[in-house]
ZALUM-924191 format. One record per residue (C-alpha): residue number from 0; residue in three letters; z, y, x. Coordinates in pm, 1 decimal, padded with zeros to 6 digits. Layout:
BEGIN
{NUM; 'ala'; {Z; Y; X}}
...
//
This chain:
BEGIN
{0; 'met'; {00000.0; 00000.0; 00000.0}}
{1; 'lys'; {00087.1; 00229.2; 00280.0}}
{2; 'asn'; {-00239.8; 00154.2; 00443.5}}
{3; 'met'; {-00427.5; 00227.6; 00124.1}}
{4; 'ser'; {-00242.2; 00552.1; 00078.0}}
{5; 'leu'; {-00317.2; 00657.0; 00431.6}}
{6; 'ser'; {-00683.3; 00578.1; 00387.3}}
{7; 'arg'; {-00690.8; 00777.5; 00065.5}}
{8; 'val'; {-00521.0; 01071.2; 00233.8}}
{9; 'thr'; {-00761.7; 01050.4; 00523.0}}
{10; 'thr'; {-01058.3; 01036.5; 00290.8}}
{11; 'phe'; {-00930.0; 01327.3; 00087.1}}
{12; 'ala'; {-00876.7; 01529.6; 00405.6}}
{13; 'met'; {-01227.4; 01459.2; 00523.1}}
{14; 'ile'; {-01371.7; 01556.2; 00185.3}}
{15; 'phe'; {-01166.2; 01879.6; 00190.7}}
{16; 'ala'; {-01286.2; 01959.1; 00545.1}}
{17; 'leu'; {-01646.0; 01899.6; 00447.8}}
{18; 'ala'; {-01603.3; 02121.5; 00143.9}}
{19; 'met'; {-01453.1; 02397.9; 00352.5}}
{20; 'leu'; {-01733.4; 02367.4; 00606.4}}
{21; 'ser'; {-01994.6; 02387.1; 00331.4}}
{22; 'leu'; {-01823.4; 02692.3; 00183.1}}
{23; 'ala'; {-01809.9; 02860.1; 00521.7}}
{24; 'gly'; {-02180.3; 02787.8; 00580.1}}
{25; 'ser'; {-02280.3; 02922.9; 00241.3}}
{26; 'ser'; {-02079.8; 03245.4; 00296.2}}
{27; 'ser'; {-02234.8; 03303.1; 00638.2}}
{28; 'ala'; {-02581.0; 03245.3; 00490.4}}
{29; 'gln'; {-02509.3; 03497.3; 00221.2}}
{30; 'gln'; {-02387.9; 03750.0; 00479.4}}
{31; 'gly'; {-02708.8; 03700.4; 00688.4}}
{32; 'thr'; {-02942.0; 03737.0; 00391.0}}
{33; 'thr'; {-02762.1; 04024.1; 00214.3}}
{34; 'pro'; {-02884.2; 04311.5; 00451.2}}
{35; 'ala'; {-03238.9; 04176.1; 00439.4}}
{36; 'ala'; {-03253.8; 04218.0; 00064.9}}
{37; 'pro'; {-03247.8; 04601.3; 00066.3}}
{38; 'ser'; {-03494.7; 04605.0; 00357.0}}
{39; 'ala'; {-03768.4; 04479.4; 00131.5}}
{40; 'pro'; {-03741.7; 04775.9; -00106.7}}
{41; 'val'; {-03724.1; 05014.8; 00188.7}}
{42; 'ala'; {-04039.4; 04861.6; 00330.9}}
{43; 'gln'; {-04191.7; 04884.1; -00010.4}}
{44; 'gln'; {-04081.7; 05247.4; -00050.2}}
{45; 'ala'; {-04215.4; 05350.3; 00296.3}}
{46; 'pro'; {-04575.0; 05355.1; 00181.8}}
{47; 'ala'; {-04470.7; 05560.4; -00116.0}}
{48; 'val'; {-04314.9; 05817.8; 00115.0}}
{49; 'ser'; {-04615.3; 05806.7; 00345.0}}
{50; 'gln'; {-04840.7; 05859.6; 00049.0}}
{51; 'val'; {-04693.4; 06206.7; -00013.2}}
{52; 'pro'; {-04976.7; 06464.2; 00026.1}}
{53; 'val'; {-04877.0; 06613.1; 00361.1}}
{54; 'ala'; {-05218.9; 06766.0; 00440.4}}
{55; 'pro'; {-05216.4; 07008.6; 00150.2}}
{56; 'ala'; {-04870.6; 07121.1; 00251.3}}
{57; 'ala'; {-04990.3; 07179.2; 00607.5}}
{58; 'gln'; {-05286.0; 07368.3; 00475.6}}
{59; 'ser'; {-05064.1; 07581.3; 00260.4}}
{60; 'val'; {-04849.6; 07659.0; 00564.0}}
{61; 'gln'; {-05148.3; 07786.8; 00769.9}}
{62; 'pro'; {-05192.9; 08162.2; 00713.6}}
{63; 'ala'; {-05529.3; 08290.1; 00598.6}}
{64; 'ala'; {-05736.0; 08490.8; 00846.1}}
{65; 'pro'; {-05649.0; 08855.9; 00799.8}}
{66; 'ser'; {-05930.3; 09083.7; 00696.9}}
{67; 'asp'; {-06014.7; 09401.0; 00891.0}}
{68; 'ala'; {-05845.3; 09609.7; 00625.4}}
{69; 'ala'; {-05523.9; 09406.9; 00635.4}}
{70; 'ala'; {-05523.4; 09363.4; 01015.8}}
{71; 'thr'; {-05260.4; 09540.2; 01219.2}}
{72; 'pro'; {-05352.1; 09805.0; 01476.5}}
{73; 'ala'; {-05277.6; 09558.3; 01755.8}}
{74; 'glu'; {-05516.8; 09302.2; 01605.7}}
{75; 'arg'; {-05786.8; 09564.2; 01560.5}}
{76; 'glu'; {-05743.3; 09676.7; 01920.8}}
{77; 'gly'; {-05764.8; 09316.0; 02035.5}}
{78; 'lys'; {-06092.4; 09271.4; 01852.5}}
{79; 'leu'; {-06227.8; 09593.1; 02002.3}}
{80; 'leu'; {-06121.4; 09480.3; 02349.4}}
{81; 'lys'; {-06300.6; 09148.1; 02306.4}}
{82; 'ala'; {-06615.8; 09321.9; 02187.6}}
{83; 'ala'; {-06596.0; 09573.8; 02473.8}}
{84; 'ala'; {-06545.4; 09295.5; 02728.5}}
{85; 'ala'; {-06853.3; 09116.5; 02596.7}}
{86; 'glu'; {-07049.6; 09441.0; 02615.3}}
{87; 'leu'; {-06931.5; 09514.6; 02970.0}}
{88; 'lys'; {-07056.3; 09176.3; 03085.8}}
{89; 'glu'; {-07407.5; 09271.8; 02966.2}}
{90; 'leu'; {-07390.7; 09634.9; 03086.9}}
{91; 'ser'; {-07706.3; 09731.2; 03276.5}}
{92; 'pro'; {-07924.3; 10044.3; 03297.8}}
{93; 'trp'; {-08164.6; 09905.3; 03038.1}}
{94; 'thr'; {-07890.6; 09808.1; 02791.2}}
{95; 'met'; {-07725.4; 10145.9; 02842.5}}
{96; 'phe'; {-08056.2; 10316.6; 02768.3}}
{97; 'thr'; {-08124.2; 10112.0; 02455.1}}
{98; 'ser'; {-07773.4; 10169.0; 02317.0}}
{99; 'ala'; {-07766.6; 10543.3; 02394.4}}
{100; 'asp'; {-07798.5; 10823.0; 02140.7}}
{101; 'val'; {-08142.8; 10956.3; 02040.9}}
{102; 'val'; {-08084.8; 11286.7; 02221.7}}
{103; 'val'; {-07970.2; 11110.1; 02538.5}}
{104; 'lys'; {-08273.0; 10881.2; 02520.3}}
{105; 'ala'; {-08503.2; 11183.0; 02490.8}}
{106; 'val'; {-08337.0; 11340.5; 02795.0}}
{107; 'met'; {-08374.0; 11020.4; 02997.4}}
{108; 'ile'; {-08740.7; 10981.1; 02902.2}}
{109; 'gly'; {-08812.6; 11344.5; 02992.5}}
{110; 'leu'; {-08643.4; 11309.2; 03329.4}}
{111; 'ala'; {-08826.9; 10984.6; 03400.5}}
{112; 'phe'; {-09155.4; 11159.3; 03319.8}}
{113; 'ala'; {-09058.0; 11448.2; 03550.3}}
{114; 'ser'; {-08988.8; 11200.1; 03829.4}}
{115; 'leu'; {-09330.1; 11040.3; 03771.0}}
{116; 'val'; {-09494.9; 11384.7; 03790.9}}
{117; 'thr'; {-09308.7; 11455.0; 04116.1}}
{118; 'trp'; {-09436.5; 11142.9; 04287.3}}
{119; 'thr'; {-09788.2; 11197.0; 04150.5}}
{120; 'ile'; {-09795.1; 11548.1; 04297.3}}
{121; 'phe'; {-09657.8; 11412.7; 04625.0}}
{122; 'ile'; {-09935.6; 11155.6; 04661.2}}
{123; 'ala'; {-10210.4; 11395.7; 04551.2}}
{124; 'lys'; {-10094.8; 11681.7; 04776.1}}
{125; 'met'; {-10050.2; 11455.4; 05075.4}}
{126; 'leu'; {-10408.2; 11335.7; 05043.2}}
{127; 'glu'; {-10540.0; 11686.4; 04979.9}}
{128; 'leu'; {-10356.4; 11850.6; 05268.9}}
{129; 'ser'; {-10450.8; 11578.9; 05513.5}}
{130; 'val'; {-10818.9; 11611.4; 05416.9}}
{131; 'val'; {-10838.0; 11993.3; 05429.7}}
{132; 'gln'; {-10646.5; 12015.1; 05756.9}}
{133; 'arg'; {-10880.2; 11764.2; 05916.4}}
{134; 'lys'; {-11182.6; 11956.7; 05788.1}}
{135; 'val'; {-11063.3; 12293.4; 05921.5}}
{136; 'arg'; {-10974.8; 12152.4; 06263.8}}
{137; 'ser'; {-11311.2; 11979.4; 06287.5}}
{138; 'ala'; {-11493.8; 12298.6; 06181.6}}
{139; 'leu'; {-11307.9; 12508.9; 06436.8}}
{140; 'ala'; {-11397.8; 12258.6; 06707.4}}
{141; 'lys'; {-11764.8; 12268.2; 06607.4}}
{142; 'ile'; {-11803.1; 12648.9; 06622.8}}
{143; 'ala'; {-11594.6; 12692.2; 06937.1}}
{144; 'asp'; {-11908.8; 12743.5; 07147.2}}
{145; 'ser'; {-12114.2; 12928.1; 06884.6}}
{146; 'arg'; {-12240.8; 13274.9; 06979.9}}
{147; 'ser'; {-12341.2; 13408.5; 06635.3}}
{148; 'leu'; {-12281.7; 13360.3; 06266.6}}
{149; 'ala'; {-12616.8; 13189.6; 06220.1}}
{150; 'glu'; {-12547.4; 12947.7; 06504.8}}
{151; 'ala'; {-12201.8; 12872.2; 06363.6}}
{152; 'gln'; {-12345.2; 12799.9; 06019.7}}
{153; 'phe'; {-12601.7; 12569.8; 06173.7}}
{154; 'ala'; {-12326.6; 12386.4; 06366.7}}
{155; 'leu'; {-12118.7; 12334.1; 06053.5}}
{156; 'gly'; {-12408.6; 12200.2; 05851.3}}
{157; 'ala'; {-12363.7; 12125.7; 05483.0}}
{158; 'lys'; {-11998.3; 12019.8; 05508.9}}
{159; 'gly'; {-11785.3; 12243.4; 05291.5}}
{160; 'ser'; {-11470.4; 12397.8; 05432.8}}
{161; 'val'; {-11287.7; 12725.9; 05417.8}}
{162; 'leu'; {-11450.3; 12827.4; 05747.6}}
{163; 'ala'; {-11792.5; 12801.3; 05584.2}}
{164; 'ser'; {-11668.2; 13046.4; 05319.4}}
{165; 'phe'; {-11561.2; 13290.8; 05589.7}}
{166; 'leu'; {-11897.7; 13268.3; 05764.0}}
{167; 'ala'; {-12084.3; 13317.1; 05437.0}}
{168; 'ala'; {-11872.1; 13623.5; 05351.3}}
{169; 'ala'; {-11932.8; 13773.7; 05695.9}}
{170; 'met'; {-12309.2; 13725.0; 05677.5}}
{171; 'arg'; {-12321.5; 13867.6; 05326.2}}
{172; 'glu'; {-12132.1; 14178.4; 05434.7}}
{173; 'ala'; {-12359.1; 14222.7; 05737.9}}
{174; 'arg'; {-12665.8; 14193.0; 05516.8}}
{175; 'leu'; {-12532.0; 14435.5; 05256.2}}
{176; 'ser'; {-12434.4; 14683.7; 05527.5}}
{177; 'ala'; {-12772.0; 14682.3; 05693.7}}
{178; 'gly'; {-12868.0; 15034.2; 05804.2}}
{179; 'ile'; {-12507.5; 15148.3; 05828.9}}
{180; 'ser'; {-12410.0; 15243.4; 06179.2}}
{181; 'ser'; {-12033.6; 15227.3; 06126.2}}
{182; 'asp'; {-11913.4; 14897.6; 06272.5}}
{183; 'ala'; {-11553.2; 14973.5; 06178.0}}
{184; 'gly'; {-11647.1; 14999.0; 05810.7}}
{185; 'ile'; {-11833.6; 14668.6; 05818.0}}
{186; 'lys'; {-11542.4; 14492.1; 05986.3}}
{187; 'glu'; {-11296.0; 14642.2; 05740.7}}
{188; 'arg'; {-11496.9; 14527.5; 05441.7}}
{189; 'ala'; {-11539.1; 14182.1; 05595.3}}
{190; 'ala'; {-11163.9; 14162.6; 05661.7}}
{191; 'ser'; {-11101.2; 14248.5; 05296.5}}
{192; 'ser'; {-11329.2; 13963.9; 05190.5}}
{193; 'phe'; {-11150.4; 13730.0; 05432.2}}
{194; 'ala'; {-10812.2; 13824.8; 05286.5}}
{195; 'glu'; {-10934.0; 13743.1; 04936.1}}
{196; 'ile'; {-11053.7; 13402.4; 05055.4}}
{197; 'val'; {-10717.5; 13336.9; 05223.6}}
{198; 'arg'; {-10525.6; 13429.0; 04908.7}}
{199; 'ala'; {-10750.6; 13210.7; 04693.4}}
{200; 'glu'; {-10707.1; 12919.1; 04934.7}}
{201; 'ala'; {-10328.5; 12968.1; 04937.5}}
{202; 'arg'; {-10318.1; 12963.7; 04557.3}}
{203; 'arg'; {-10530.5; 12650.9; 04549.7}}
{204; 'ile'; {-10329.5; 12463.6; 04810.6}}
{205; 'arg'; {-09998.0; 12558.0; 04647.1}}
{206; 'leu'; {-10108.8; 12429.7; 04310.4}}
{207; 'gly'; {-09837.7; 12197.8; 04177.3}}
{208; 'met'; {-09563.1; 12321.5; 04407.5}}
{209; 'gly'; {-09428.3; 12551.8; 04139.1}}
{210; 'leu'; {-09386.1; 12249.2; 03913.5}}
{211; 'leu'; {-09199.2; 12070.8; 04192.3}}
{212; 'ala'; {-08966.2; 12369.1; 04227.3}}
{213; 'thr'; {-08905.3; 12374.4; 03851.7}}
{214; 'ile'; {-08827.8; 12001.3; 03840.2}}
{215; 'gly'; {-08594.3; 12024.5; 04137.5}}
{216; 'ala'; {-08406.5; 12320.8; 03991.9}}
{217; 'thr'; {-08374.1; 12212.6; 03626.5}}
{218; 'ser'; {-08346.7; 11830.9; 03634.1}}
{219; 'pro'; {-07972.7; 11822.9; 03721.8}}
{220; 'phe'; {-07893.7; 12060.7; 03435.4}}
{221; 'val'; {-08104.9; 11861.8; 03189.7}}
{222; 'gly'; {-07924.5; 11544.9; 03296.6}}
{223; 'leu'; {-07591.5; 11722.7; 03259.5}}
{224; 'phe'; {-07685.6; 11820.3; 02905.0}}
{225; 'gly'; {-07751.1; 11453.3; 02823.1}}
{226; 'thr'; {-07417.7; 11357.9; 02978.1}}
{227; 'val'; {-07225.9; 11617.4; 02778.3}}
{228; 'trp'; {-07394.0; 11503.8; 02458.8}}
{229; 'gly'; {-07318.4; 11138.4; 02530.2}}
{230; 'ile'; {-06952.1; 11208.5; 02611.6}}
{231; 'met'; {-06918.3; 11400.7; 02285.0}}
{232; 'asn'; {-07044.5; 11094.2; 02099.0}}
{233; 'ser'; {-06802.9; 10876.6; 02298.7}}
{234; 'phe'; {-06509.6; 11091.9; 02192.7}}
{235; 'ile'; {-06623.5; 11068.2; 01831.6}}
{236; 'gly'; {-06633.1; 10689.2; 01868.5}}
{237; 'ile'; {-06282.5; 10693.4; 02018.2}}
{238; 'ser'; {-06149.3; 10884.2; 01719.1}}
{239; 'lys'; {-06312.3; 10636.6; 01480.2}}
{240; 'ser'; {-06189.3; 10326.7; 01663.0}}
{241; 'gln'; {-05840.3; 10477.1; 01706.0}}
{242; 'thr'; {-05798.4; 10339.8; 02056.3}}
{243; 'thr'; {-05811.7; 10492.7; 02402.4}}
{244; 'asn'; {-05845.6; 10170.7; 02598.4}}
{245; 'leu'; {-06079.9; 10208.2; 02896.2}}
{246; 'ala'; {-06269.5; 09890.6; 02811.2}}
{247; 'val'; {-06367.2; 10044.3; 02476.6}}
{248; 'val'; {-06445.0; 10392.0; 02611.7}}
{249; 'ala'; {-06627.0; 10289.7; 02932.8}}
{250; 'pro'; {-06966.2; 10184.2; 02782.6}}
{251; 'gly'; {-07021.2; 10517.9; 02607.3}}
{252; 'ile'; {-06924.3; 10718.6; 02915.9}}
{253; 'ala'; {-07149.2; 10500.4; 03134.2}}
{254; 'glu'; {-07442.3; 10566.6; 02900.1}}
{255; 'ala'; {-07374.1; 10939.3; 02922.7}}
{256; 'leu'; {-07348.2; 10940.3; 03301.2}}
{257; 'leu'; {-07679.0; 10755.4; 03326.4}}
{258; 'ala'; {-07853.7; 11076.4; 03215.2}}
{259; 'thr'; {-07702.1; 11268.7; 03507.2}}
{260; 'ala'; {-07801.2; 10989.7; 03746.2}}
{261; 'ile'; {-08162.9; 11002.8; 03628.6}}
{262; 'gly'; {-08155.6; 11382.8; 03658.6}}
{263; 'leu'; {-08047.3; 11356.2; 04020.3}}
{264; 'val'; {-08308.7; 11088.7; 04085.9}}
{265; 'ala'; {-08572.2; 11330.7; 03957.5}}
{266; 'ala'; {-08432.4; 11643.8; 04128.0}}
{267; 'ile'; {-08352.9; 11524.6; 04480.9}}
{268; 'pro'; {-08703.1; 11394.9; 04566.3}}
{269; 'ala'; {-08859.0; 11704.0; 04405.2}}
{270; 'val'; {-08657.4; 11938.0; 04629.5}}
{271; 'ile'; {-08730.9; 11734.0; 04943.0}}
{272; 'ile'; {-09103.9; 11711.4; 04864.1}}
{273; 'tyr'; {-09120.2; 12084.0; 04786.9}}
{274; 'asn'; {-08963.0; 12174.6; 05121.9}}
{275; 'his'; {-09194.7; 11934.6; 05303.3}}
{276; 'phe'; {-09503.9; 12078.9; 05139.3}}
{277; 'ser'; {-09384.6; 12432.6; 05211.5}}
{278; 'arg'; {-09387.7; 12350.5; 05583.0}}
{279; 'val'; {-09721.7; 12166.7; 05565.6}}
{280; 'thr'; {-09880.2; 12443.6; 05359.5}}
{281; 'lys'; {-09761.5; 12704.4; 05606.0}}
{282; 'gly'; {-09928.1; 12511.6; 05886.9}}
{283; 'tyr'; {-10250.6; 12482.6; 05689.4}}
{284; 'leu'; {-10254.3; 12855.7; 05613.2}}
{285; 'glu'; {-10219.3; 12920.8; 05986.7}}
{286; 'leu'; {-10533.6; 12714.8; 06039.1}}
{287; 'val'; {-10704.2; 12921.7; 05768.9}}
{288; 'ser'; {-10601.7; 13239.6; 05950.9}}
{289; 'arg'; {-10751.8; 13098.0; 06270.8}}
{290; 'ala'; {-11075.5; 13030.1; 06083.8}}
{291; 'ser'; {-11073.2; 13387.5; 05950.2}}
{292; 'gly'; {-11026.1; 13521.7; 06300.2}}
{293; 'ala'; {-11309.0; 13305.7; 06432.1}}
{294; 'ala'; {-11546.5; 13437.1; 06163.5}}
{295; 'gly'; {-11439.7; 13795.5; 06238.9}}
{296; 'arg'; {-11510.5; 13750.5; 06608.3}}
{297; 'leu'; {-11855.5; 13610.4; 06539.1}}
{298; 'leu'; {-11931.0; 13907.1; 06310.9}}
{299; 'ser'; {-11817.5; 14149.0; 06580.9}}
{300; 'arg'; {-12045.8; 13980.3; 06836.3}}
{301; 'asp'; {-12340.5; 14004.9; 06598.7}}
{302; 'leu'; {-12274.4; 14375.6; 06538.9}}
{303; 'asp'; {-12245.4; 14448.1; 06910.8}}
{304; 'arg'; {-12553.6; 14245.3; 06980.8}}
{305; 'thr'; {-12740.8; 14440.5; 06711.9}}
{306; 'his'; {-12642.4; 14771.9; 06864.7}}
{307; 'val'; {-12736.7; 14655.0; 07213.0}}
{308; 'ser'; {-13077.9; 14534.2; 07097.7}}
{309; 'gly'; {-13129.0; 14854.0; 06897.3}}
{310; 'gly'; {-13041.1; 15067.7; 07198.6}}
{311; 'gln'; {-13272.1; 14874.3; 07419.2}}
{312; 'arg'; {-13553.7; 14917.6; 07169.0}}
{313; 'gly'; {-13478.5; 15291.1; 07151.5}}
{314; 'arg'; {-13489.6; 15326.9; 07528.8}}
{315; 'gly'; {-13808.0; 15126.5; 07544.7}}
{316; 'ala'; {-13970.5; 15348.4; 07284.0}}
{317; 'ala'; {-13859.3; 15662.1; 07471.4}}
{318; 'glu'; {-14003.8; 15532.4; 07792.6}}
//
């Protein structure tokens, strides 16, 4: 009986231990699975949260671009600075000319035309003076050994020069004064004719030099007028843009100063060329005076020779 009771007790204890172990296992399983249960709804709710329209909210947060009317002075100045910087990168004489005022453009075109006239006169006068100087020197060399006006005209031939005009005037005066015994009167009248030829030649050779003097004297002032006009327009633009930043003001002032630069480009060569031609013309007129003196000497020889031959004829007739 005791053994049976012990076996029953042992069996009951084993059953109780197994029951406790099973209860402990089931409680631990419940504790391990209990946190995972809410995780499923959270995972299910995550897409719902992610599906909230975030992009429209971000778009609503971004401010709209301010218009020019609603922009602050700093923003307007920034825009002007950007535009001025872009314009400064492309700043060149041609772009300054095209963007200048109508009056400034007219001044620049007039000064450019004046510069073209200056260089045209320079080329033409250089060719003319070189040709006439060579002609007069050659004519003086040809008549150096001539003994009379007729011989000098024959030596010159048909080539036209101012010396030929002097010889023709001397022979005309000698022909018109035939029968007059006053040599002083003939020489005086011939000298008067020579002086007229010299004055006419001086006027002809100085043709265009007055225009050079005018261009050299007035071009800087014309360019200054264009500069003043352009700076006035720049100041008006400053008042409209309401900024005094140099990057905004510089293009207008550069356009205005371009007129003065073109005026100086037209004036400086004109003054230099005028002074050069004054010296060259003076040298040519000295050659003309030499030619006049040569013609006068030939006329004097002819008059003396006429008197000598007339005296000899008179003595021969008396004998």
